[in-house]
C-alpha positions, 0 to 999 in steps of 0.5 A: 517530767515532775514525776520522773524527778520524783522517782529519781529522788526516790532512788537516793532516798531509798538508801537513807532507809538504812539510817535509823532515826532516833536510834540511840538514847542521849545517855550514850557517851560518844567518843571519837578517833579523828584522822585525816581519813576517817572520823570514827565515832563510837560508844564509850567501852569500844576503844579497842575496837575503834583503835583496831578499826582505824588501823585497818582503815588506814592500811586499806587506804594505803594499799588501795588508794588509786584503783578507781581514782585518786580522790579521797573524801574523809567520812564519819563512821559511827559504830553501833554495837547494840544491834543483833544483826550484822551489817553496814552501809555507806550513804550520802545525804548525809555523808557517813557510814555505820557499822553494826558490829555484832558478828554473824553466826553463819560463816558460809554466807559472809566468811569467818573473817574478823567482822570489823576487818570485813566491814572495813574492807567492804565499806571503805571500797564504797567510800572510795567509789563515792569519792571518785564518782563525784565528777562531770555531770555527777559533780554538777548534780551535787552543785545543784542539789547537794548530796542527794543530787550526787546520789541520784546521779551516781545511781543513774550512771553506775549500776548497784551491782557494780558498787557491791560487786567491786566491794566484794572483789576487794574483800577477796583481794585483801583477805583470805575469806572474801566472798569470792572464795566462798562456795555458797556465794556462787551457788545461786548462778551455778544452781540456775545453770544446773537447772537449765534456767537462764534469766536475762540481765534485767531479771537478775537486776530486779529479782522476781516474785516467783523465781529465784534470782541471785542478788546484786552482790553475786551478779556484781562480783561475777561481772567485775572479776571477769572484767578484770580478768579479761581487760586488766585491772584498770578497766573499771576505772576507765568505765566508771570515770566516764560513766560518772561524768555521763559520757555519753549521756544516754546509758552511760555505763553500758556505752562507757563499757563499749567505748573502753572495750569495743564490745557491747555490754550485752555481749560481755554479760553473755561472755561472763556467764559462759566463762563460769559455766564452762568451769561448772560443766566439769562438776559431776554430781551423784544422783539425789533422792529428793524428799521435797520438790520444787513448787511452780511459781514459788521459791521454797527453802527447807533448812536445818534438817533434824532426824526423828526416831521414826526416820521422819525429818524436822525442818524449817520451811519458808517460801515466797508464798508462806511465812516461815514455819516448822514442818515434819517431812514423813517417810512418804514425803508428806508434810505436817506443820508444827508451828509458825516461827516467830520473827527472826533475822537468823532463822537457825534452830535446834531440835532434841527429843520433841523440843525445838529451840531458836532465837527470835528477834526482840527490838528495844521498845524505844531505841532503834539501834538496840535489839535483843534476842528471846529464846523460844521453845516449841513442843512438837507434840502439843505445838505450843510455844513458850518464851524461855528468856528475854532481853538477851544477846543469845544466839544459836541455842541448843537443848539437851537430849534430856530436856533439862539444859540449854546452850547458847552463844552470847555476843556482848556489845564490845567484843568476844563471845561466850558459851552459856549453859542454862537450865530449862528456865533460862537461869545461867549455870555457867559460861565460858568467855573469850575475847579473841574467839567467836563461838557458834553452833554449840551442841550437846553430845548424845549423853549430854555430858559434853558439848561441841561448838565451832570457833573462829579466831581473829585471822578468820581461821575456824576450829571445832572444839569440845568442852566437858560440862564438868570442866567448863573452863577447859577446851579440847581441840577436835579440829585445829584452826585452819582457813576453812569454814565449819558450821551446822553441827548435828549429833547422832550417837557418837558421831558429830556431823557438820558442814565444812568447805573443801575443794570449792564445795561445802560438804558434809563431814563427820567426826566419831567421838566414842571410845575411840576418836576417829576422823574426820571423814567426808560423807557427801559432796554436791556442787551447790552445797550441802548444809546440815545433815543427818544419817538415816538408819540405812546409812544414807545422808539427808541434807539441805541442798541449794537448788534453783528453786530454793534449799531442798531436802535430798538423800544421798549415799554416804562415803565415809572417806578419811580426809584431812582438815586443812586450809581450804579456802581459795579464790574461785574461778578467777584466781590470778587477777591480783598478787596473792600477797595482797591477801596478807596485808592485814595479817600480823597488823599491829594496832596503831595508837590514835588519840581518843577524845570525847565526841560532842553530840552537838557537832554539826547539829543542823548539817544541811546536806541537800537542797531541792529547788521545785516549782509547782504552780504557782509556787517556786520553792527551795528546801534545804535538808539537814541531819546530824551525824548521830541522826538525832536531829532532822531539819528542813528549811524552806523558802517559797515564792507565790507568783500569784499573790507575790508572797514570800514564805520562810519556814523551818521544821525539825524533830529531835530524837535523842530524848525518850519523848521526841520534841517536834517543832517548826515555824514559818513566816509569810509576808505580803499575802494578798486577796481582793475584797472586791474588784477595786480593793486589794488587801494584804496581810502577813501570816505567822505559824508555829508549832511545838509538841512531842512524839513518842514512837514505840516498837512492841514487835515480837512473836509473829507480829510487828507492832508499832504505837506512836503517840503525838501532841502538838500546840499550834499558833496561827496569826494573821496581821493585816497591812496597808488598807487591810488594817483599816477594815479588818481585825487581826486574827489568831487561832491556837489549837492542839492536835493530838494523835494515836497511831497503832499498827499490828500485823503478822509477818508477810511472805514476799508474794502476799500483797498485804498480811493475812492478819493485821490492823491499823488504827489512827485516832486524831483530835484537834481542839482550839484553845482560847477565845475561838471554838473549833474541833475535829476528830478523825478515827480511821482504821483497816483490818487485813484478812486472808483471801481465797488464795494464799497470795490474795488479801481482803482489806476492810477500811472504816473511818469516822470524822466529826467537826464543829459547825461554828465556822470560826476555824476550819481544819484540813480535811483528811477523811478518806472519801469514797473513790471517784467523788469530789470530797465534801467536808460534812460535819459528820461522816463515816465510811466503809470500804471493802477491798479484795486484792489479788495478783494477775500476773508476774511478767518479769519483763523489762523495757530497755533497762528503764522500767521492769514489771515485776507484778500486775495485781488487781483490787476490786472495791466497794466504798460507802460514805455517808455525810450528815448535815447537823443543821438539816439532819439530812444524810447523803450517801456516796457509794462506789464500786470499781476496780484498780490495776496496780503495776509493781515495777522497778525503774532504772533496775533499782527503785521499786515504784507502784502505780496504777489506774482506777475505774470507779462507777458512782452509784449516787449523785455528786453533792455539787456539780454534774455527776459523771458516773464513770471515773478513770484515774491514774494512781500515783506512786505512794511508796517513793519516800 
């Protein structure tokens, strides 16, 4: 039961990973807009964005206040404007939401809406959900355990697909470009159906290491929207109201659905698929000459094709087995690798005349909520990569055909965007800024005299624009602003080729901009979408096509059909489940005035949000967890009662992250500890412990490697004060010591199927030294080297450790040495260990049991451990050798929380140091990835 509770807690704690501790420096000046609905906390300089956000939030709340219930819970909203990714979250423990306001460059995945509007619609649906799911047993869990308890209860009662699908439904209901109107959003399920693949409910909930599965957003929207279409707008209010109450207790969501509709949830799931598949049946595609093929037990993406002069194609290739890399696909369909791609959340790249350019990620060394971009340039002939410029906010770069200039979109921290022209060294030549438009995908013309790019306005409409480099501040409109998506531009001679949305598909269009301007023309269409294309000399189109095995490169015939660019986005498949007027509630919405005041960084500094009563024999304890809204102080307050000796302990631990050097601190007091001196004499004493130190976490990630360095040093004081009889025969004792450590991680990117990275190192150096009259020291050096195995998803890991301590026995530190598996650990004065591990997958079951546990992967580790302990008094060396194997099960519990556990068999080749030796040891490997 204890382990089940741990896993349940992990479900809610997994949500906390979105929060970046110590992400902002103390120098940031925070301001706030405080209303009855939301407190918006934002950096100085974001006043206009915050005012607009407050206006939108209140408009959404006013129009969508009762569809899941009438409860409203005010929330703290923090704007983070220094990141380079586009995201947001709403979370409990503590109750808050964070918006990362950098708008995305790719409109086909998230639409072209004003990004703050989009976040407000989606995330405030989550606010509405949590506020109305606090009832019944969920509310009781909140009383017992605080916000973590409610998060556990809500996660257990209501599936994650509902949270996200319902929020996507709101996007589609309250804007013209919610994901329910984007063709790519449906392409996953449509591609599976087209390929004759029918994953079951648990497979869709949990994903796969070997097969493509749509995500919870896509699954959720299909189920939520069809449910509303069939049963009416109030169906999910009824279902979630009972599920959150755990009525009934077992399988609350499925049974609540059955009680509300009269049909089993499994039947509803089948009906939902049939509803959409019936509409997909009407879509007929022309034949495709595939230049790439699906790979068994893998999902491979080939993206952003560009043409070489010899009819070969350059692409970015990424898969579940291998890290992303640039490849040439030759006319005979063979492939040649050019170079690996550096770490990049946005994998878009450009190519011209032998040069690849893209924007790689560059985190801030210290602050987690700050990030930058580096422009990387690869010569496809020498296969050498170099960095053009660092510490930028540049996106979607392009290089001129003559190789002398670079274009990029710059997204500043506050608002708007710029088209930036640079020389090949990254020096800025010119830029054009707009505070109303978001630019994307700039491209040089074939003669490098002008540029093309897309723009989206505040209403989400997109346009195709042109700029003459000799008149950089003047824009020409190629295609007028319309409610449609445009992206992935390529230029061939006088022809501009791009992807745009039309009639429920993402198609390939073209515009001829030569001596005459002609177009646009529709060149090709495919039911699951065509993304970026080139025209071959024979007139055929080569494009990246979404399939059930990933994005594949296909060749289709071209049509060159004259067409009109117009409003093209509409709700797909379930168009009549709400009044279309709701999509206009933000149109023409004038920003209201809200008072802006300074936000105190010390506001609710401790903010205890959750508590956990626990019992682990012989100790009863309760722990309180605190975290302030800016996530700069994390606190833990604990009380423990030991039933064996009757002692009471009260302690506090904290870390403050707003300084470059993080202070860490803690103290505890234990009263009435006791132990027998002999059978007649019971001694009592009190203990006081305190520590104070600093920690410095640094992030040097870049290129193809993640690199983290953490330095820490703490001063500890431990006091023992005897009471009662103990005062007369024992002396009070004190020990002061310093504990310092260095932790370093360096590892290459890891593909999904790879158990460990193919190259990496982990190193821990820890030293403890007593200060004052007592003498005690300990040093521990431990590390691992990660190497590739015989197959791409195998890993060879070498571990090594060394520990030394003094033998005066004036004080004993805890022993953290990783002893050979199977043996009882002995704390020798000198120890070293060598461990050899070979990890490999056994199978990928993709099988679940009753929506309780799902088995994603079973893997094995064959190991050899060699530990040698040395006595300094006798000089004797003792060996502890083990060979054995481990079987690990990578699972997901309740279709949400990943948990890895296993069994271990160890065969001891040497004798135990103490006690009887059992040569064959079986052990259960507890989950280590819960928190």
